[in-house]
C-alpha positions in Angstrom: 150.0 47.7 -97.2 150.9 44.2 -96.1 154.0 42.2 -96.7 152.6 40.2 -99.6 151.6 43.3 -101.4 155.0 44.8 -101.0 156.6 41.6 -102.3 154.5 41.7 -105.4 155.2 45.4 -106.1 158.9 44.7 -105.7 158.8 41.6 -107.9 157.0 43.4 -110.7 159.5 46.2 -110.5 162.5 43.8 -110.6 161.0 41.7 -113.4 160.4 44.8 -115.5 164.1 45.7 -115.3 165.4 42.1 -115.7 163.3 41.5 -118.8 163.4 45.1 -120.1 159.7 44.9 -120.6 156.8 47.2 -119.8 154.4 44.4 -119.0 154.9 41.3 -116.8 152.7 38.3 -117.2 150.9 36.7 -114.2 152.5 33.3 -114.9 156.0 35.0 -114.5 155.0 36.2 -111.0 153.5 32.7 -110.2 156.9 31.1 -111.2 158.9 33.6 -109.2 156.8 33.0 -106.0 156.1 29.3 -106.6 152.4 29.8 -106.3 149.3 29.3 -108.6 148.2 31.7 -111.3 144.9 32.1 -109.4 146.7 33.4 -106.3 148.6 35.9 -108.4 145.4 37.1 -110.1 143.7 37.7 -106.8 146.6 39.8 -105.5 146.7 41.7 -108.8 143.1 42.6 -108.4 143.8 44.0 -104.9 146.8 46.0 -106.2 144.7 47.4 -109.0 142.0 48.6 -106.5 144.8 50.4 -104.6 146.1 51.9 -107.8 149.6 50.3 -107.5 149.4 48.4 -110.8 147.5 48.5 -114.0 146.3 45.2 -115.6 145.6 44.5 -119.3 143.9 41.2 -119.8 146.0 38.7 -121.9 148.9 41.2 -121.9 150.1 41.6 -118.4 150.6 43.9 -115.4 152.7 47.0 -115.0 153.3 49.4 -112.1 151.5 52.7 -112.0 153.5 55.8 -110.9 152.3 55.2 -107.4 153.4 51.6 -107.6 156.9 52.6 -109.0 157.3 55.2 -106.3 156.5 52.6 -103.7 158.9 50.0 -105.2 161.7 52.5 -105.2 161.0 53.5 -101.6 161.1 49.8 -100.5 164.3 49.1 -102.4 166.0 52.1 -100.9 164.8 51.2 -97.4 166.3 47.7 -97.7 
């Protein structure tokens, strides 16, 4: 897993807790990183293929169990 993927997983995890929401919208991630929605969508597709996140069109993205476990591991390591 590369650094960008780790950053996305960590950001999704943090936003989920900050907003007390199950799903995070792509534009919230774009705002957080200061990048375009298209860049976020491309990364989400990569993370879906690796089973770190699940994506529901027009609803948002959430971490899978594998993604949550990875986020917790990263947070503990830092």
